C-alpha positions as CSV (number, residue, x, y, z in Angstrom):
1,M,14.8,-14.6,-14.7
2,T,15.0,-11.7,-17.2
3,P,14.4,-8.2,-16.0
4,R,11.1,-8.0,-17.8
5,T,10.0,-11.3,-16.2
6,D,11.0,-10.1,-12.7
7,I,8.9,-6.9,-13.2
8,E,5.9,-8.9,-14.3
9,A,6.3,-11.3,-11.3
10,V,6.5,-8.3,-8.9
11,E,3.4,-6.7,-10.6
12,T,1.5,-10.0,-10.1
13,A,2.5,-10.2,-6.4
14,N,1.5,-6.6,-5.9
15,T,-1.9,-7.2,-7.6
16,S,-2.4,-10.4,-5.6
17,F,-1.9,-8.4,-2.4
18,Y,-4.6,-5.9,-3.2
19,E,-7.0,-8.6,-4.5
20,A,-6.6,-10.6,-1.3
21,L,-7.4,-7.5,0.8
22,E,-10.5,-6.9,-1.3
23,R,-11.7,-10.5,-0.7
24,G,-10.9,-10.3,3.0
25,D,-8.7,-13.3,2.6
26,F,-6.4,-13.2,5.6
27,E,-4.6,-16.4,4.7
28,A,-3.7,-15.1,1.2
29,V,-2.5,-11.8,2.7
30,S,-0.4,-13.7,5.2
31,D,1.1,-15.9,2.5
32,L,2.2,-12.8,0.6
33,W,4.4,-11.4,3.4
34,L,7.8,-12.7,4.1
35,P,7.5,-15.8,6.4
36,D,8.8,-15.9,9.9
37,H,12.1,-17.5,9.0
38,S,12.7,-14.7,6.5
39,D,12.3,-12.0,9.1
40,A,16.1,-12.2,9.4
41,V,17.6,-12.5,5.9
42,D,21.3,-11.9,5.6
43,N,22.2,-9.0,3.4
44,E,25.3,-8.8,1.3
45,D,27.3,-7.7,4.4
46,G,26.1,-10.7,6.5
47,D,23.8,-8.5,8.6
48,E,20.3,-9.6,9.5
49,T,18.1,-6.7,8.4
50,A,14.9,-7.9,6.9
51,T,12.2,-7.5,9.6
52,V,8.8,-6.8,7.9
53,S,7.2,-3.4,8.5
54,C,4.0,-1.6,7.7
55,V,2.6,1.9,8.0
56,H,-1.1,2.4,7.4
57,P,-2.5,5.9,7.0
58,G,-2.8,7.4,10.5
59,W,-1.2,4.4,12.3
60,P,2.1,4.2,14.0
61,A,4.9,2.2,12.3
62,L,4.4,-1.6,12.8
63,S,7.3,-3.9,12.9
64,G,7.5,-7.7,12.8
65,R,5.3,-10.2,11.0
66,G,2.9,-10.8,14.0
67,E,2.2,-7.1,14.5
68,V,1.8,-6.4,10.8
69,L,-0.6,-9.3,10.2
70,R,-2.6,-8.4,13.3
71,S,-3.2,-5.0,11.7
72,Y,-4.6,-6.6,8.6
73,A,-6.8,-8.9,10.7
74,L,-8.2,-5.8,12.4
75,I,-8.8,-3.9,9.2
76,M,-10.5,-6.9,7.6
77,A,-12.7,-7.4,10.7
78,N,-13.9,-3.8,10.7
79,T,-14.2,-3.2,6.9
80,E,-17.4,-4.5,5.3
81,Y,-16.3,-3.6,1.8
82,I,-13.1,-2.4,0.2
83,Q,-12.0,-2.0,-3.4
84,F,-8.7,-0.7,-4.7
85,F,-8.2,1.0,-8.1
86,L,-4.4,1.2,-8.5
87,T,-3.0,4.0,-10.7
88,D,0.5,5.4,-11.3
89,V,2.0,2.0,-10.7
90,R,5.8,2.0,-11.0
91,V,8.0,-1.1,-10.5
92,S,11.8,-1.3,-10.2
93,V,13.8,-4.4,-9.4
94,H,17.4,-4.6,-8.2
95,A,18.8,-8.1,-7.6
96,D,16.5,-9.7,-5.0
97,T,14.6,-6.5,-4.0
98,A,11.8,-4.8,-5.7
99,L,10.1,-1.5,-5.1
100,V,6.5,-0.7,-6.2
101,S,5.0,2.8,-5.9
102,C,1.4,3.4,-6.7
103,T,-1.7,5.5,-5.9
104,E,-4.4,3.5,-4.1
105,N,-7.8,4.9,-5.1
106,I,-9.8,3.2,-2.3
107,L,-13.6,2.8,-2.0
108,S,-14.6,1.3,1.3
109,G,-17.7,0.9,3.5
110,G,-18.5,0.0,7.0
111,P,-21.3,-2.2,8.3
112,A,-24.7,-1.8,6.7
113,E,-27.6,-0.3,8.6
114,E,-30.6,-2.4,9.2
115,G,-32.4,-3.3,5.9
116,A,-29.4,-2.1,3.7
117,D,-27.0,-4.2,1.8
118,L,-24.0,-1.9,2.3
119,G,-23.0,0.7,4.7
120,P,-22.0,4.2,3.6
121,L,-19.2,4.2,1.0
122,V,-16.2,6.4,1.5
123,G,-13.5,7.3,-1.1
124,Q,-9.9,7.8,-0.2
125,L,-6.7,8.6,-2.1
126,V,-3.5,7.1,-0.7
127,V,0.0,6.8,-2.1
128,A,1.8,3.6,-1.3
129,T,5.2,2.0,-1.5
130,N,5.5,-1.8,-1.3
131,V,8.9,-3.4,-1.0
132,F,9.3,-7.1,-2.1
133,R,12.0,-9.6,-1.5
134,R,12.7,-12.5,-3.9
135,T,12.3,-15.9,-2.0
136,P,12.3,-19.5,-3.2
137,G,8.4,-19.2,-3.0
138,G,8.3,-16.1,-5.2
139,W,8.2,-12.3,-4.4
140,K,7.1,-11.6,-0.8
141,L,6.2,-8.3,0.8
142,W,8.9,-6.9,3.1
143,S,7.3,-3.5,3.7
144,H,4.2,-1.6,3.0
145,H,3.9,2.2,3.6
146,A,0.8,4.1,2.8
147,S,0.1,7.8,3.3
148,P,-3.1,9.8,2.6
149,V,-3.1,12.3,-0.1
150,L,-4.6,15.6,1.0
151,A,-7.0,17.1,-1.5
152,E,-6.6,20.6,-2.8
153,T,-9.4,22.9,-2.0
154,D,-10.8,25.5,-4.4
155,D,-9.1,28.2,-2.3
156,D,-5.7,26.5,-2.7
157,E,-6.2,26.4,-6.5
158,G,-7.2,30.1,-6.7
159,A,-4.1,31.2,-4.8
160,A,-1.9,29.0,-7.0
161,G,-3.5,30.3,-10.1
162,N,-2.7,34.0,-9.4
163,G,0.8,33.3,-8.2
164,G,-0.1,34.4,-4.7
165,A,-0.5,38.1,-5.8
166,E,-3.2,40.1,-4.3
167,G,-5.8,42.3,-6.1
168,G,-5.2,40.6,-9.5
169,E,-1.7,42.1,-9.8
170,T,0.9,40.1,-11.8
171,P,4.1,39.5,-9.9
172,A,7.2,41.2,-11.3
């Protein structure tokens, strides 16, 4: 494949991952991760080092396909609605490994209260890194790491705006 085609294929795999999460399609999410027999892929040195891993915001690091997929099953079972708006998407490919970094602008909701269609919606900003491996079946997730973005408060912006000086003084 050409470098441009590889990047497009990785972008498609990355988008498919988030679309499957939005649909709550566990089978599709499972199909996008490296399969069991790929958990131990030989690297160039002959070492087996490709165990899948995942870090969700606020969770401990998860390792191994079973543990990672269980986490997605739990998230899907406890999330009534989720939508991802991806921004700042950057893709790089080197040989059979690809790195995607992006900002996940997430809108999610829990179970609806009686008589309502949706539960309360919550917005969240998360930065994520997704690592993919090329397989005969296409690009598959090897690792997902997501961390929350802490929002600046008005107080933070005010302090930054005056360079930290007190009483309106301009620092020398």
